[in-house]
C-alpha positions in Angstrom: 86.3 82.1 56.2 83.5 80.3 53.8 82.1 78.4 56.8 81.1 81.7 58.7 79.4 82.6 55.5 77.6 79.4 55.5 76.5 79.6 59.1 75.4 83.2 58.7 73.2 82.1 55.6 72.0 79.0 57.3 70.8 81.2 60.3 69.2 83.7 58.1 67.2 80.9 56.3 66.4 79.4 59.4 65.1 82.7 61.0 62.9 83.3 57.8 61.6 79.7 58.0 60.5 80.3 61.7 58.8 83.5 61.1 57.0 82.0 58.2 56.0 79.1 60.3 54.8 81.2 63.2 52.9 83.4 60.6 51.0 80.2 59.1 50.6 78.9 62.6 46.7 78.5 63.2 45.6 79.7 66.6 42.3 79.1 68.5 40.0 76.0 68.3 37.0 75.4 66.3 33.6 76.9 67.5 30.4 74.8 67.3 27.5 76.2 66.0 25.6 78.3 68.5 21.8 77.9 68.2 20.9 79.0 71.8 18.5 81.9 72.2 20.2 84.7 73.8 18.5 87.1 76.4 19.5 90.8 75.6 18.8 91.8 79.2 21.2 89.2 80.6 23.6 90.0 78.0 23.5 93.6 78.7 24.2 92.8 82.4 27.2 90.5 81.5 28.4 93.3 79.3 28.6 95.9 82.2 30.2 93.3 84.5 32.8 92.6 81.8 33.6 96.3 81.4 32.6 96.4 77.6 31.2 99.8 77.9 33.9 101.3 79.7 36.5 100.2 77.5 34.7 100.7 74.1 33.3 104.1 74.6 35.3 107.2 74.5 33.2 109.3 77.0 35.6 111.9 77.4 35.5 112.8 73.6 31.8 112.3 73.4 31.7 109.2 71.6 28.6 107.1 70.9 28.2 104.0 73.4 30.7 101.3 72.0 31.6 103.1 69.0 35.4 102.8 70.1 37.0 103.6 73.3 39.5 106.1 74.5 43.2 105.4 73.8 45.2 102.9 76.0 49.0 104.2 76.4 51.3 101.4 77.3 55.2 100.7 77.1 54.3 98.9 73.8 52.5 101.6 72.2 49.0 103.1 72.0 46.0 100.8 71.6 42.5 101.9 70.5 39.5 99.7 71.4 37.5 98.9 68.5 33.8 99.8 67.4 31.6 97.0 68.9 28.3 98.4 67.3 26.3 96.8 64.6 28.0 98.8 61.6 28.8 96.4 59.0 31.9 98.3 57.9 33.5 99.5 61.1 31.9 97.4 63.9 30.4 93.8 64.2 27.7 94.1 61.8 29.2 91.8 59.5 30.0 89.1 62.1 28.4 85.7 62.9 27.7 84.7 66.5 30.5 82.1 65.9 32.9 84.9 65.0 31.8 86.6 68.3 32.3 83.5 70.2 35.9 82.9 69.0 36.8 86.5 69.7 35.5 86.7 73.2 36.7 83.4 74.3 39.7 82.7 72.4 41.0 86.2 71.4 40.9 85.4 67.7 39.6 87.7 65.1 37.3 86.6 62.4 40.2 86.7 59.9 42.2 84.3 62.3 44.6 87.0 63.8 45.4 87.2 67.4 44.0 90.1 69.3 46.5 92.1 71.5 46.1 91.2 75.4 44.9 94.9 76.0 41.5 93.0 75.1 41.0 91.2 78.3 39.8 88.1 76.4 41.9 85.6 78.6 39.4 86.4 81.4 36.4 85.3 79.2 37.5 81.9 78.3 35.2 80.1 80.5 32.1 82.0 79.2 29.2 79.4 78.7 27.5 79.4 75.3 24.6 80.8 77.0 26.7 83.6 78.0 27.8 84.2 74.5 24.3 83.9 73.1 23.3 86.4 75.7 25.9 89.0 74.9 25.4 88.6 71.3 21.7 89.3 71.7 22.5 92.5 73.6 25.2 93.7 71.1 22.5 93.3 68.3 20.5 95.8 70.0 23.2 98.6 69.7 22.6 101.1 67.0 25.2 101.1 64.2 27.7 103.9 64.1 29.7 104.4 61.2 33.1 105.4 62.8 36.2 103.4 62.6 38.6 103.4 65.6 41.9 104.8 65.1 44.8 102.2 64.0 46.9 101.3 67.0 50.1 103.0 67.2 52.6 100.4 67.9 56.3 100.5 67.0 58.3 97.6 65.4 58.5 94.8 66.6 55.4 95.0 68.5 53.3 96.0 65.4 54.0 92.4 64.1 50.8 90.9 65.1 51.8 87.4 64.3 54.3 87.6 67.3 51.2 87.5 69.6 51.1 84.0 68.8 54.3 83.3 70.6 52.9 85.4 73.5 50.0 83.4 73.7 52.1 80.0 73.9 54.1 81.4 76.5 51.7 83.3 78.7 48.0 82.4 77.9 46.0 80.7 80.5 42.4 80.3 81.5 41.0 82.0 84.5 40.2 80.0 87.7 36.5 80.2 88.0 35.7 76.6 89.0 33.5 76.5 92.1 35.0 75.1 95.4 32.8 72.5 97.2 33.2 73.8 100.7 32.5 77.4 99.9 29.3 79.2 99.9 27.3 79.9 96.9 28.1 83.5 97.2 31.8 82.9 97.5 31.7 80.9 94.4 29.7 83.4 92.7 32.1 86.1 93.6 35.1 84.0 92.5 33.3 83.6 89.0 32.8 87.4 88.5 36.2 88.6 90.0 38.4 85.9 88.0 36.3 86.1 85.1 34.1 88.9 83.7 35.1 91.5 86.1 38.8 90.7 85.3 40.0 92.4 88.5 43.5 91.1 88.4 44.1 92.8 84.9 44.7 96.0 86.7 45.6 94.7 90.2 48.4 92.5 89.2 52.0 93.3 88.2 53.2 92.7 84.7 56.4 91.3 83.3 58.7 92.4 80.7 56.3 91.1 77.9 53.3 92.7 79.5 51.8 89.5 80.7 50.4 89.1 84.3 52.8 87.7 86.9 50.8 84.9 88.3 52.7 84.9 91.7 51.8 88.4 92.2 48.0 88.1 91.5 46.1 91.0 93.2 49.3 92.5 94.7 48.9 96.0 92.9 50.3 97.6 89.8 52.2 100.7 89.5 52.2 101.0 85.8 48.7 100.9 84.3 48.2 102.3 80.8 48.2 106.2 81.0 50.3 105.9 84.2 47.8 105.2 86.8 48.3 102.8 89.5 46.1 100.0 91.1 46.4 99.1 95.0 46.8 95.7 96.3 43.4 93.7 96.7 45.0 90.7 98.3 42.7 89.5 101.2 45.4 89.9 103.8 46.0 93.5 102.8 42.3 94.7 102.5 41.9 92.9 105.9 44.7 94.6 107.5 43.3 98.0 106.2 40.0 97.2 107.7 38.0 96.5 105.0 34.6 94.5 105.4 32.3 92.7 103.0 29.9 95.5 103.5 32.6 98.1 102.8 33.7 96.5 99.6 30.3 95.9 98.2 29.3 99.5 99.1 32.4 100.9 97.4 32.1 98.8 94.2 28.5 100.3 94.1 29.3 104.0 94.8 33.0 104.3 94.4 33.2 105.5 98.0 35.9 103.9 100.3 35.4 103.4 104.0 37.6 106.2 104.8 35.4 108.5 102.9 37.6 109.0 99.9 36.5 108.2 96.2 37.9 105.9 93.6 39.8 107.9 90.7 41.2 107.1 87.4 40.3 103.9 85.8 38.6 102.6 88.8 36.2 105.3 89.1 35.1 104.3 85.5 34.8 100.7 86.4 32.3 101.8 89.0 30.4 104.4 86.9 30.2 102.3 83.9 30.3 98.6 85.3 30.0 97.7 88.9 27.6 100.4 89.8 24.9 98.4 87.7 25.4 95.1 89.3 22.9 93.5 91.8 23.6 93.7 95.6 23.7 90.2 95.6 26.7 90.1 93.0 28.4 93.0 94.7 28.0 91.1 98.0 29.6 87.9 96.2 32.5 89.7 94.8 33.2 91.4 98.3 33.0 88.1 99.9 35.6 86.4 97.5 37.8 89.3 97.7 38.0 89.3 101.4 38.4 85.5 101.7 40.7 83.9 99.4 44.4 82.7 99.1 45.9 85.9 97.9 
């Protein structure tokens, strides 16, 4: 029976080796020096479109803007959006713009650790250097708040952050924001916003066993949002069958009021209140144009 012991021992050693190699596995790519001058006003607008304020501010608890968000309760544990103020100890006050670029576009912390995908960084992968410079300029205007977000409450094995490297290898993809030649400027602008900054499919797409979006079910809705909420289908064919028009959708994204006179609730109400409600009429019309006319 010694051969069994040898096999078990070899398996243990091999397993330890795989874990050690994964922990040591570097992720993300190099970030070039960012010397572009940022525009804080443009950055503030992009932050609104990207949901930064809604996610990283705990409004119900009376938290300061961007000082840390409300808990996100998921099947994998409870996650707390971090402090994004200029506080050196608890926020981003000690970061460089390159640290920021790597976090936003690659989902990698200044220490080289992978962020959990409750942070919607996969949708920001195509942000330009100018986008990053503008966002950085905007965040530099946020007053420091010396408050630390609570630590994530995540059980084993999901608390092993190195495991996210395997998740990234299996599921991480860049968003489809490339313009289409035979489409209008408005449609292409809408595609850029919907598939990028506004990250609509983060909520309106079903998830698999690992919490990754199911690509084939993009925009089909999600009955298992954090906290127990639901998001309806926003597939073009479903919206059209329900009678939605471009004007209806643009107005709903501005006001939170649907064509039936109902109002958005839950997380979508927050999206409108702290995000899309601040966007220009042109951008809301662009998002509506794309949502009502794509291959979903």
